[in-house]
N, C-alpha and C positions, 0 to 999 in steps of 0.2 A: 349660358345654358348650352348643353350639348344634347340634342334629341336622341332618344333611343331609336335608331333607324331600322332595327330588325322587326319582322313580324312573321307570324305563322298563319298560313292559310288553313282554314278549317275545311274538312271534307264533308260531303253531303251525307245525310242519313240514308239508310238502306232504302227507304221508301222515298223516291225522288219525284218531285213535281217540277216541271219546267217553269223557270222564272219568266215573268212577262214584264216588259218595260212599259211603264206609264209614260205616255208621250204627250206632254203639254205642248201647245203650239209655240208658246213663248216661255222661256225659263228665266227667272229672276235671280238675283245674287244669292249665293250661298251664305250661310251663317256659321259654318264650322270654324270654331275658334282655333287659334294657334298659340303655343306657349310664347312667353316673352323671348325674344331672340334679336340678334344683330345681323342685319342683311346688308351686304355690299353689292351695289349694282355697277359693274364696270361698263363704261359707255353710258352711264346713267344720265348724262346731259343730252344725249341724242334723242331722236324721235322715239325709237323703240324702248330704250332704257328709261327715258323719262315717263313714258306711258306705263311701263311696268311698275316703276316706283310710285307713280300716282295711284294705281290700282291697289298696291299694297298699303299705302297710307290710308286710303279711304276704307278699305275692308278690314284691315288689321292695325288699328291705331296703336296697339301695344308694341309693335315692332319698332326697333331703332334702325332707321334706314340711312345708309351712307351712299352718296353718289360719287363715283370716281371717274375722272377723265383727265385730259392733259392740260386744260386751261380754265382759269377762273371766269373768263369771258363766256365760255359755253355754259357754265353753271348759272350765271346771271341771265343768260338768254333763256335757259330752261325754266327758270322761275318766272320770267315775264310771260312765257307761254302757259305755264301751269303754276299758279301762285301757291298751291298746296305743297309744292316741293320745298318751300322755305322751312318746312318742318324737318327736312332731311339735312344732314351735315354733308360737307364736301371734302374730298381728299384728292390730291394729284396722284396719277398713276401713268406709267408708260408700259403698255402690255408687251412691248418688244424687249423689255428689260426684266429678266426673271427676278432679280433682287427687288425691283420696284414693286412687283406684284406680291411677292412673298412678304415684303415689309408692310404692304397695305393690309393684308389679311391678319398679320400678327398685331399691328398697331390698333386695328379696330376690333380685335378679338372676335372675328366674324364667325357666325354659325352657318351661314350660307352665302355663297358668292354666285351672282347671276351675271354671266358674260354675254353682253349685247353689243360688243364693239366689233361689228362686222365691217366690211364683208369678209366672209370666211373662204370664199373661192380662192384657190391657188395658195392658200396659207398653209404653212407647216409649223406655225407658232402655237405650241400647246402650253405656253408659260402659265396661263391662268389655271388650267386643269392640273398641271404639275404642282403649282403652289398650293392648290386646294388639297391635293393628296399629301403633300409634305406637312401641311398644317392641320390636316384632318378636318377640313372644312367641306361641308356639303356643296355640291356644284350643279348648276344648270346653265346650259347655253341655248342660244336661239339659232344655231347653225342650220343653214339651208344648202349645204354643200356635201355631196356624197363622199368624196375622198376624205374630207376633214372628219365627218362623223364616223365613218368606217375606221379611220385612223385612231380616233379616240377610243373606240371599243377594242381594237386590236392591240394597241399599245398599253392601255391603262386599265382594262377591266380587272385583271388579276390583282394589280396593285391596289385598286379601289376596294376590292373585297378584303384583302389582307389588312388594309388600313381602317376598315369599317366605315368607309365614306360612300354615301349614296350620290350618284351622279346621273343626271338626265341630259342627253344630247338631243338637239333638234327640238327643243321645248318651247316653240313659239306657237303661231296659229297654223300656218302651213309651210313646212311640216310642224306638227305638234298636235293641236286640237283635232286636225283632220285625221291623224293616225289613230287617236283615241276613238273617234267616231267609228272608223272602220273596225277597230278591234272590238268595240262593244257590239256592233252588229254581228260580227263573226262569232264572238263568244256566245251570244244568244242562239245563233243558228246551230252551233256545235254542242249546245247545252253544257257549257263550261262554267255555269254559275249554279249554286244551290239556291234554296228558297230564300236565304238571307243575302244573296248576291255575293257570297264568298266564292273564290275560285275553286273549282273541283276538276278532277280528271273524269271525263265522261266514260261510261261503259262502252266497249266496242259495239257498234251498231246504232248508238244514239246519235241524234242530231244529223246535220248535213254540212258537208265541207264546201268552202268557196271555190269557184272556178276562176272568176275574173273580178279584179278590183280596179275600179277607175276613179282616180282623183281628178276633179275638175275645179279650177279656181278662176275667179274674176275679181279684178280690182278696177275701180274707176280712176283714171289717171294714174298717179303714183301712189294713191291711197294716203297722201299727206305724210308719207314716211320719210321724206327728205332724200338727199342725194345718194344715201347708201343703197336704197332700193334700185336706183338707176345703175350704180356700179355693179350691183348683183346681177341685174338684167343683162348688162353688156358682157359681163364675165361668163354668164350662162350661154350667151350667144356664141361663145367660143368653145363650148363643150359638146361632144357627141352625146346623144341621148341613149340611156339604157332603159329598155322596156323588157318585159317578159311575155313570151307567147308560147303556148303549149309547154310551159315549164322550162323553156330555154331562154337564155339571154339573147336579145336582139339589139344591135347597135344601129341607130337611125340618125339622120342629120338634125342639128338643133333647129327648133322652131319650125317644125314640119308636121305633116299629117293632121291638117285642120279637121276639127270636129265641132259641130254645133251642139251646144248644151243648153237646156232650158233650166234656168234658176228660179222659175216660178214668178208669180205676180210681183211687180215692182222692179224686177231686174230683167226678166224675159230671157230670150234666146241670145246667146253670145258665141262668137267663133273663137275657139281655143286651139292652141298649138302645143305640141310636145316639148317639154323642157326636162333637163336632167336634174331630178330632185331626189333627195335621199329616201323619202318614204316609199319609192318604188323598190329599191333594193331591200329596205328593211321589211316592207310588206311581204315580199317574196321569201325572205329568209326566216323571219320571226313569226309572221302570221301564217306562213306556209301556203301562200296563195300561188297557184301556178302562173297566172297571167296578171300582170300589173302594169299600169301606165299612169302618167300624171300630165295634165295639160293646164295651160294658163293663158288668159287673154285680158285685154284692157280696153278702155275707151279713152278718147275717140278711136275708132277702129284703125285709123291711119297709123297709130302707134304700133299696131301689130304688123302692118306692112313695113314700117320703118325698121322694126326689129328683125323681120324676115330678111330685109335687104342688108342690114348690119351683119347678120350671120353669114351672108354670101359674098359681100363685096369687100368688107374689111379683112385684111389678112389675119389668119388665125394667130400668127405670132403676136400681132398687136393686141388682139382680144385676150391673149394670155398674159399680157403685160399689165400688172396692177397699176403701175404709175401712169401709163397711157390711159387706161380706163378711168382712173380717178380724174384726170384732166378732162376727158371726154364727157364724163358725167357732170362735172362742174360747169362746163360750157352749156350743157343741155338743161341744167336745173332751173334757171330763171324762167325759161320758156315753159317748162313743164309745170311749174308752180302757177303760172298764169292760167294754164289750161285747167289745172285742178280746181281753180275758183269757179270754173264753168261746169265741169262734169261732176264735181263732188269727190268724195273719198270713200265711197261704199265698197264693201267687200262681200263676196258670196262664195260659198264652197258647197260642192255637191259630191257626195261619196256614194258610189254605186257598187253593190256586190251581187254578182250572179252566182247562184249556187249550183252544185253538181246535180241537184234534183230538179233543176229547171226554174226554180223560184228566184225572185229578185228582192233584195232589201236595200233601201237607200236612206240617206240622210241629207239634210240641207241646213245651212247656216248662213244667215243674212244679217249684216250689221251696217249701219249708216256710216261708221267711221272705222277704217282699218286700224289706225294707231290705237284707238281705245280698245278694240277687240283684241289686238295683239297684246296689249298690256294685261288685260284680264286673263288671257290664255296663259301667259308666263306666270302671272300671279297664282293661277290655279295649280300649276306644277309646284310652285314654291309652297303652297298650302300643304300639299301632300308630303313634301320633304320635311317641312318643319313639324308636322304632326307625327313624324316617325313612320310614315306609311310608304316609304320607298326603301328598298333593300340596298345594302352596300353593293357596289358594282357600278358599271357604266351601262346604261339602258337607253334604248329608244322608247318613245312615249307609249307605243303599243304593247310593249312587253309587260306581262303581269307584275314583274318585280318593280316596275317604275311607279305604278299606281295601285295601291290596295283597294281603293274605292273609285272606280271610274265614274260612277253616277255623281258623286260629290264633285269630282273634277269638272264634268260637263256642266253642272249647274252653275259653277262660278265662271267658267270660261265663256258661257253663253250670256253673261250679264249684258243687258242693253240690246240684245238681238231683236230685230223686228220679226224674225222668223227663225225658229229652231225646231226641226222635226227629225226624228231618228227612228230607224227600223220601220220605214214605211215602204209600200210598193212604189215602184218608179212612177207609175201613172198618177199617184196621189200628189206628186210634187210639181206637176206640169202647170204652165201658165193658164192654159185653156183646156178644160175637160168638158166633153159633151157626153151625156148619157141618153141613149135612145133604146127603148125597148129592153132595158136591163143590161145593155152592152155599153162599154166605155170606148169612146173614140177620142184620140188626141194626136 
């Protein structure tokens, strides 16, 4: 099957009524069907890839899933962690070899390839995206690196449109689901939806524009995501941070500018630090928000101190060396895994948008397991692509062309959340709220 990937946005009727978001505290799995299709998950035996494949198998049993990686041993290990993966087939692939990737997509007759074989930092290898365009296979990656995602759009957007191939970059949880949360809040504020939640162009003077977008992320330990997340963290420790202030790009040191953020009951207040993440650049460019930043923190809090020291004591040349970072992460991994057993694998995201009119709208996402929520986030992007609800081109998650139906996406991405709230005032998300005489104190 080859899905018809084009769609046409309907415009609002002349008598327009502002759409209001129904905000359940917890959102369960979506039931939107997908057509029969063949999906290849590259890096599918790793923590992120196997979680994505697991979510697809559970939610869409009509899909034919192929896991692709370098070794049979990793496939057997993945099945031991997730027995449901025995329903998927396995193929070898070497993503550093363009012929290997192209052959994989041709031999499996893939309709969609999901690239989870990170880390993406310092990489200039676009073999998977190039093979997807050559074979006219839809594409999703979970990239969390700004230069790589920007490179995907700059180099391949026009080719994707010409080939009729839909491609979503940075389609994980953060970035990914967090981008869509921000976009949904902002589109509601701007009145960019009609009564049926289709995209529309608001009349001049309607709605309110955003002034400041803050992304805040917390993960307990490594989130159970394996050594790749350690490699990513160490590589990010070697990157200067891009933020936007008063509409202008500002460069700051990595892992700096601590801010305490309240993730609500069950998680509480956490100290977070600035990291260089692609949703900052994409939020400024494509959501047209003047001021944007992204922060991340973990537990135990000593890990944050260790990362702060890493960014300042280890020479930048070494932190830019992927081979060194891979060895460094491998040495740290056993100790981190033991700590994970104590602190758990929870993930929390808070998205805050300050409007030009002085109002604030926020969203929060809390899940007990990072790997599971990551899998469902990527599976939700796959649902849109397979349903033909993603336009040809290379898109960030927040762009309207990426997702025709953001509400459907958020419903599936939030599967298993202990808390999911969107488009709420900031005070409503706090851990402790006291009301005295009609006033709110927090």
